[in-house]
C-alpha positions as a Python dict, from the first residue, in 0.01 Angstrom:
ca = {
    (1, 'M'): (0, 0, 0),
    (2, 'Q'): (117, 126, 339),
    (3, 'N'): (-25, 473, 265),
    (4, 'K'): (-353, 317, 156),
    (5, 'N'): (-387, 125, 483),
    (6, 'R'): (-290, 437, 680),
    (7, 'N'): (-554, 646, 500),
    (8, 'T'): (-819, 378, 557),
    (9, 'I'): (-746, 377, 932),
    (10, 'I'): (-759, 759, 948),
    (11, 'F'): (-1086, 773, 751),
    (12, 'T'): (-1239, 510, 983),
    (13, 'L'): (-1130, 702, 1294),
    (14, 'L'): (-1266, 1029, 1152),
    (15, 'T'): (-1602, 871, 1064),
    (16, 'V'): (-1639, 724, 1416),
    (17, 'S'): (-1535, 1060, 1565),
    (18, 'L'): (-1796, 1237, 1353),
    (19, 'L'): (-2077, 1011, 1477),
    (20, 'L'): (-1970, 1051, 1842),
    (21, 'L'): (-1937, 1430, 1806),
    (22, 'L'): (-2285, 1447, 1653),
    (23, 'L'): (-2431, 1276, 1961),
    (24, 'V'): (-2226, 1493, 2199),
    (25, 'N'): (-2321, 1812, 2013),
    (26, 'I'): (-2693, 1735, 2039),
    (27, 'S'): (-2665, 1638, 2407),
    (28, 'L'): (-2496, 1966, 2512),
    (29, 'G'): (-2670, 2292, 2592),
    (30, 'S'): (-2846, 2477, 2874),
    (31, 'I'): (-3033, 2149, 2939),
    (32, 'S'): (-2801, 1848, 2932),
    (33, 'I'): (-2951, 1539, 2765),
    (34, 'P'): (-2792, 1192, 2817),
    (35, 'L'): (-2620, 1047, 2510),
    (36, 'K'): (-2836, 734, 2536),
    (37, 'E'): (-3152, 947, 2504),
    (38, 'V'): (-3008, 1135, 2205),
    (39, 'F'): (-2923, 805, 2033),
    (40, 'K'): (-3274, 668, 2098),
    (41, 'S'): (-3429, 982, 1950),
    (42, 'L'): (-3209, 971, 1638),
    (43, 'I'): (-3293, 607, 1558),
    (44, 'G'): (-3666, 680, 1567),
    (45, 'E'): (-3755, 598, 1926),
    (46, 'N'): (-3890, 859, 2167),
    (47, 'A'): (-3668, 992, 2444),
    (48, 'S'): (-3771, 917, 2805),
    (49, 'K'): (-3891, 1274, 2855),
    (50, 'E'): (-4121, 1452, 2611),
    (51, 'T'): (-3929, 1777, 2672),
    (52, 'W'): (-3601, 1616, 2566),
    (53, 'Q'): (-3762, 1479, 2249),
    (54, 'Y'): (-3900, 1822, 2160),
    (55, 'I'): (-3565, 1995, 2220),
    (56, 'I'): (-3373, 1737, 2015),
    (57, 'I'): (-3605, 1733, 1712),
    (58, 'N'): (-3694, 2103, 1694),
    (59, 'F'): (-3376, 2276, 1809),
    (60, 'R'): (-3061, 2071, 1847),
    (61, 'L'): (-3082, 1833, 1552),
    (62, 'P'): (-3146, 2116, 1297),
    (63, 'K'): (-2851, 2309, 1447),
    (64, 'A'): (-2624, 2005, 1431),
    (65, 'I'): (-2722, 1941, 1066),
    (66, 'A'): (-2659, 2308, 990),
    (67, 'A'): (-2310, 2275, 1144),
    (68, 'I'): (-2242, 1967, 928),
    (69, 'L'): (-2356, 2141, 608),
    (70, 'V'): (-2158, 2457, 688),
    (71, 'G'): (-1846, 2255, 770),
    (72, 'M'): (-1874, 2055, 447),
    (73, 'G'): (-1949, 2348, 219),
    (74, 'L'): (-1693, 2598, 347),
    (75, 'S'): (-1405, 2348, 374),
    (76, 'I'): (-1458, 2224, 17),
    (77, 'S'): (-1492, 2585, -107),
    (78, 'G'): (-1155, 2664, 48),
    (79, 'L'): (-996, 2359, -116),
    (80, 'L'): (-1132, 2461, -458),
    (81, 'M'): (-1009, 2819, -429),
    (82, 'Q'): (-663, 2727, -299),
    (83, 'T'): (-610, 2486, -588),
    (84, 'L'): (-760, 2708, -859),
    (85, 'F'): (-556, 3014, -761),
    (86, 'R'): (-257, 2808, -636),
    (87, 'N'): (-261, 3029, -328),
    (88, 'P'): (-256, 2881, 27),
    (89, 'L'): (-420, 3198, 163),
    (90, 'A'): (-723, 3175, -68),
    (91, 'G'): (-1054, 3101, 103),
    (92, 'P'): (-1424, 3083, 13),
    (93, 'D'): (-1457, 3462, 38),
    (94, 'V'): (-1185, 3555, -217),
    (95, 'L'): (-1447, 3598, -492),
    (96, 'G'): (-1624, 3862, -283),
    (97, 'L'): (-1938, 3651, -230),
    (98, 'S'): (-1939, 3685, 150),
    (99, 'S'): (-1891, 4059, 110),
    (100, 'G'): (-2181, 4068, -137),
    (101, 'A'): (-2400, 3885, 116),
    (102, 'S'): (-2293, 4132, 386),
    (103, 'L'): (-2382, 4421, 155),
    (104, 'G'): (-2728, 4274, 92),
    (105, 'V'): (-2795, 4234, 464),
    (106, 'A'): (-2646, 4575, 547),
    (107, 'T'): (-2866, 4742, 285),
    (108, 'V'): (-3177, 4591, 443),
    (109, 'V'): (-3084, 4621, 812),
    (110, 'L'): (-2910, 4957, 799),
    (111, 'G'): (-3122, 5115, 527),
    (112, 'V'): (-3459, 4995, 655),
    (113, 'G'): (-3556, 5348, 766),
    (114, 'F'): (-3599, 5451, 402),
    (115, 'L'): (-3848, 5170, 325),
    (116, 'P'): (-4228, 5154, 379),
    (117, 'S'): (-4319, 4994, 716),
    (118, 'F'): (-4494, 4686, 567),
    (119, 'L'): (-4191, 4610, 347),
    (120, 'A'): (-3944, 4683, 629),
    (121, 'S'): (-4112, 4434, 867),
    (122, 'Y'): (-4083, 4153, 608),
    (123, 'L'): (-3723, 4229, 513),
    (124, 'L'): (-3615, 4233, 877),
    (125, 'S'): (-3759, 3884, 931),
    (126, 'T'): (-3537, 3574, 907),
    (127, 'Y'): (-3643, 3500, 549),
    (128, 'G'): (-3603, 3866, 454),
    (129, 'I'): (-3242, 3860, 576),
    (130, 'I'): (-3176, 3533, 389),
    (131, 'L'): (-3328, 3681, 72),
    (132, 'A'): (-3118, 4000, 98),
    (133, 'S'): (-2801, 3799, 165),
    (134, 'S'): (-2869, 3562, -128),
    (135, 'L'): (-2938, 3853, -362),
    (136, 'G'): (-2615, 4027, -260),
    (137, 'S'): (-2410, 3709, -321),
    (138, 'F'): (-2588, 3646, -652),
    (139, 'L'): (-2515, 3994, -786),
    (140, 'V'): (-2145, 3961, -702),
    (141, 'L'): (-2146, 3612, -860),
    (142, 'L'): (-2288, 3753, -1185),
    (143, 'A'): (-2020, 4021, -1186),
    (144, 'V'): (-1741, 3768, -1123),
    (145, 'L'): (-1873, 3526, -1389),
    (146, 'S'): (-1901, 3802, -1650),
    (147, 'V'): (-1543, 3908, -1575),
    (148, 'S'): (-1412, 3549, -1576),
    (149, 'Q'): (-1545, 3499, -1930),
    (150, 'K'): (-1336, 3794, -2053),
    (151, 'L'): (-1013, 3727, -1860),
    (152, 'R'): (-771, 3447, -1944),
    (153, 'D'): (-554, 3503, -1638),
    (154, 'T'): (-688, 3327, -1327),
    (155, 'M'): (-492, 3557, -1094),
    (156, 'A'): (-672, 3854, -1251),
    (157, 'I'): (-1004, 3697, -1143),
    (158, 'L'): (-867, 3668, -788),
    (159, 'I'): (-778, 4039, -791),
    (160, 'V'): (-1121, 4129, -931),
    (161, 'G'): (-1287, 3925, -653),
    (162, 'L'): (-1081, 4104, -390),
    (163, 'M'): (-1171, 4441, -546),
    (164, 'F'): (-1543, 4354, -532),
    (165, 'G'): (-1489, 4265, -166),
    (166, 'S'): (-1321, 4600, -98),
    (167, 'L'): (-1595, 4789, -281),
    (168, 'T'): (-1877, 4621, -90),
    (169, 'F'): (-1687, 4668, 239),
    (170, 'A'): (-1663, 5041, 167),
    (171, 'I'): (-2038, 5066, 99),
    (172, 'V'): (-2118, 4869, 416),
    (173, 'G'): (-1886, 5099, 611),
    (174, 'T'): (-2069, 5404, 477),
    (175, 'L'): (-2408, 5254, 572),
    (176, 'T'): (-2289, 5172, 925),
    (177, 'Y'): (-2163, 5528, 971),
    (178, 'F'): (-2515, 5666, 924),
    (179, 'S'): (-2697, 5392, 1118),
    (180, 'T'): (-2854, 5386, 1464),
    (181, 'A'): (-2719, 5177, 1754),
    (182, 'E'): (-3010, 4930, 1720),
    (183, 'Q'): (-2946, 4878, 1349),
    (184, 'L'): (-2573, 4832, 1408),
    (185, 'Q'): (-2640, 4575, 1680),
    (186, 'K'): (-2866, 4369, 1451),
    (187, 'F'): (-2611, 4375, 1169),
    (188, 'T'): (-2328, 4286, 1411),
    (189, 'F'): (-2523, 3984, 1542),
    (190, 'W'): (-2573, 3860, 1184),
    (191, 'S'): (-2203, 3909, 1099),
    (192, 'L'): (-2100, 3694, 1400),
    (193, 'G'): (-2274, 3392, 1245),
    (194, 'N'): (-2558, 3179, 1381),
    (195, 'L'): (-2649, 2814, 1331),
    (196, 'G'): (-2944, 2799, 1569),
    (197, 'N'): (-3218, 2997, 1395),
    (198, 'L'): (-3282, 2765, 1100),
    (199, 'S'): (-3616, 2587, 1058),
    (200, 'W'): (-3642, 2244, 895),
    (201, 'E'): (-3757, 2419, 575),
    (202, 'S'): (-3442, 2635, 575),
    (203, 'I'): (-3227, 2327, 645),
    (204, 'L'): (-3379, 2152, 342),
    (205, 'I'): (-3305, 2447, 112),
    (206, 'L'): (-2949, 2474, 247),
    (207, 'F'): (-2902, 2096, 205),
    (208, 'L'): (-3007, 2113, -162),
    (209, 'C'): (-2771, 2406, -230),
    (210, 'V'): (-2476, 2236, -56),
    (211, 'A'): (-2553, 1904, -234),
    (212, 'I'): (-2543, 2078, -576),
    (213, 'G'): (-2219, 2258, -487),
    (214, 'L'): (-2055, 1936, -364),
    (215, 'L'): (-2165, 1746, -677),
    (216, 'L'): (-2003, 2011, -899),
    (217, 'S'): (-1690, 1991, -679),
    (218, 'L'): (-1682, 1612, -715),
    (219, 'I'): (-1698, 1648, -1095),
    (220, 'S'): (-1398, 1885, -1073),
    (221, 'I'): (-1161, 1643, -892),
    (222, 'K'): (-973, 1540, -1209),
    (223, 'P'): (-926, 1900, -1333),
    (224, 'L'): (-813, 2004, -982),
    (225, 'N'): (-540, 1736, -985),
    (226, 'A'): (-429, 1858, -1327),
    (227, 'L'): (-419, 2220, -1204),
    (228, 'L'): (-165, 2131, -935),
    (229, 'L'): (110, 2155, -1198),
    (230, 'G'): (-25, 2473, -1357),
    (231, 'E'): (-262, 2586, -1630),
    (232, 'N'): (-33, 2494, -1921),
    (233, 'Y'): (9, 2137, -1793),
    (234, 'A'): (-367, 2106, -1747),
    (235, 'R'): (-426, 2221, -2106),
    (236, 'S'): (-160, 1979, -2235),
    (237, 'L'): (-365, 1694, -2085),
    (238, 'G'): (-659, 1801, -2302),
    (239, 'M'): (-852, 1969, -2021),
    (240, 'N'): (-1101, 2240, -2118),
    (241, 'Y'): (-950, 2490, -1876),
    (242, 'K'): (-1205, 2767, -1920),
    (243, 'R'): (-1503, 2533, -1864),
    (244, 'S'): (-1339, 2365, -1563),
    (245, 'R'): (-1257, 2705, -1410),
    (246, 'L'): (-1617, 2815, -1459),
    (247, 'I'): (-1754, 2499, -1289),
    (248, 'I'): (-1516, 2547, -993),
    (249, 'I'): (-1621, 2912, -954),
    (250, 'I'): (-1992, 2823, -974),
    (251, 'A'): (-1948, 2540, -719),
    (252, 'T'): (-1771, 2775, -477),
    (253, 'S'): (-2032, 3044, -533),
    (254, 'I'): (-2325, 2810, -460),
    (255, 'L'): (-2158, 2673, -146),
    (256, 'T'): (-2032, 3002, -4),
    (257, 'G'): (-2334, 3210, -106),
    (258, 'S'): (-2596, 2972, 35),
    (259, 'I'): (-2409, 2913, 362),
    (260, 'T'): (-2348, 3285, 419),
    (261, 'S'): (-2714, 3355, 346),
    (262, 'F'): (-2844, 3105, 603),
    (263, 'A'): (-2572, 3105, 871),
    (264, 'G'): (-2391, 3435, 823),
    (265, 'P'): (-2019, 3470, 745),
    (266, 'I'): (-1821, 3192, 918),
    (267, 'A'): (-1444, 3249, 947),
    (268, 'F'): (-1147, 3006, 950),
    (269, 'I'): (-1315, 2685, 829),
    (270, 'G'): (-1269, 2741, 456),
    (271, 'L'): (-914, 2873, 489),
    (272, 'A'): (-769, 2628, 740),
    (273, 'V'): (-939, 2288, 697),
    (274, 'P'): (-780, 2210, 355),
    (275, 'H'): (-435, 2269, 511),
    (276, 'I'): (-521, 2041, 804),
    (277, 'A'): (-638, 1771, 560),
    (278, 'K'): (-314, 1795, 359),
    (279, 'L'): (-103, 1773, 675),
    (280, 'V'): (-300, 1481, 822),
    (281, 'F'): (-316, 1272, 502),
    (282, 'Q'): (17, 1394, 356),
    (283, 'T'): (-113, 1406, 0),
    (284, 'S'): (-212, 1653, -270),
    (285, 'N'): (-436, 1403, -451),
    (286, 'H'): (-784, 1560, -460),
    (287, 'T'): (-955, 1220, -470),
    (288, 'I'): (-838, 1176, -111),
    (289, 'L'): (-840, 1545, -19),
    (290, 'F'): (-1204, 1592, -119),
    (291, 'W'): (-1334, 1333, 129),
    (292, 'S'): (-1082, 1413, 403),
    (293, 'T'): (-1158, 1786, 383),
    (294, 'L'): (-1528, 1707, 392),
    (295, 'L'): (-1493, 1494, 707),
    (296, 'L'): (-1251, 1726, 888),
    (297, 'G'): (-1461, 2034, 809),
    (298, 'T'): (-1767, 1865, 956),
    (299, 'I'): (-1582, 1746, 1267),
    (300, 'I'): (-1420, 2084, 1338),
    (301, 'M'): (-1749, 2267, 1287),
    (302, 'L'): (-1928, 2034, 1531),
    (303, 'I'): (-1650, 2084, 1788),
    (304, 'C'): (-1670, 2464, 1750),
    (305, 'D'): (-2049, 2458, 1780),
    (306, 'S'): (-2026, 2240, 2095),
    (307, 'I'): (-1779, 2485, 2250),
    (308, 'S'): (-1997, 2784, 2157),
    (309, 'Q'): (-2288, 2639, 2357),
    (310, 'L'): (-2090, 2671, 2683),
    (311, 'P'): (-2224, 2339, 2827),
    (312, 'G'): (-2420, 2386, 3147),
    (313, 'S'): (-2473, 2756, 3083),
    (314, 'D'): (-2759, 2956, 2930),
    (315, 'L'): (-2506, 3168, 2741),
    (316, 'T'): (-2397, 3103, 2382),
    (317, 'L'): (-2081, 3236, 2220),
    (318, 'P'): (-2084, 3364, 1857),
    (319, 'I'): (-1984, 3075, 1632),
    (320, 'N'): (-1762, 3303, 1423),
    (321, 'A'): (-1551, 3393, 1727),
    (322, 'V'): (-1517, 3028, 1833),
    (323, 'T'): (-1406, 2904, 1489),
    (324, 'S'): (-1125, 3160, 1482),
    (325, 'I'): (-1015, 3121, 1845),
    (326, 'F'): (-1025, 2741, 1826),
    (327, 'G'): (-885, 2707, 1475),
    (328, 'A'): (-601, 2957, 1436),
    (329, 'P'): (-372, 2800, 1705),
    (330, 'I'): (-426, 2454, 1556),
    (331, 'V'): (-317, 2567, 1209),
    (332, 'I'): (-12, 2753, 1348),
    (333, 'W'): (88, 2442, 1548),
    (334, 'L'): (45, 2212, 1247),
    (335, 'L'): (252, 2440, 1022),
    (336, 'I'): (533, 2465, 1281),
    (337, 'R'): (523, 2084, 1324),
    (338, 'K'): (542, 2036, 947),
    (339, 'R'): (846, 2265, 926),
    (340, 'K'): (1022, 2075, 1206),
    (341, 'M'): (954, 1743, 1029),
    (342, 'M'): (1099, 1883, 704),
    (343, 'N'): (1415, 1994, 887),
}
């Protein structure tokens, strides 16, 4: 009962923090907008200045929603992979999906010189990059799914995913070696991640993909709890292990693949947030971990995005760099604190 009350208090505090961070995130940028004006705009009223209203609706709100979706999707993907493979170092990219997306983008950006000019101009557009990234992730997904149907050992699937990642990394490395400075710069910018270039149409597509992935993850909560004690225990409870594993892999693939396609590869979130959720809530029950990971992933992503905007400056830091710089020390501190508490 005490744990239940404690969890309720923490969930309430996290929800309030999320709402406040959303307002702060939208208010920050090269042009500072008062929180009161942001709140008015979000509840359907117009801000005092037409310029503020335009900036909020067309630029900052889509970016904030993108940060929320990315935080949700990647943190849950990490939780699924760490439980499925029973490996604390597993993250959303262990299946090679992020590497597949990188290969798709690298093929377009770095190999554009070999394509006709009319096709090259389309593929180098925002939607062309998203299409190439999605196709790369999808091809790796098909390969992983075909392998998973033939292998009984889950750890073998992990190794296969890592091998696909190494293979695609080698191909990308070869493409970069023969590329021009301009092509390399464009690919580097994509690989650093970006939340600010998404239109409302792109946000809607990303929302649908993340919603499907989260729904499949929600269905998998009971199998995930059973997997905590191993595959044999899960089977002894009557769980269809092969089907549950397939659903978990598909959920992770949809979440990771769609997010990487629209926002680029984002580091740290998927690997670290599940650990933070476990340390904060002190539980391994996925009924609690699912919602806590969801909330914490969203909060941390909004904080990182706010930091990346360098409030009061026209400069913006790469979101990928901020997530790693901000997140790694937190995880190290939490792990050291946990060890001290155990001693």
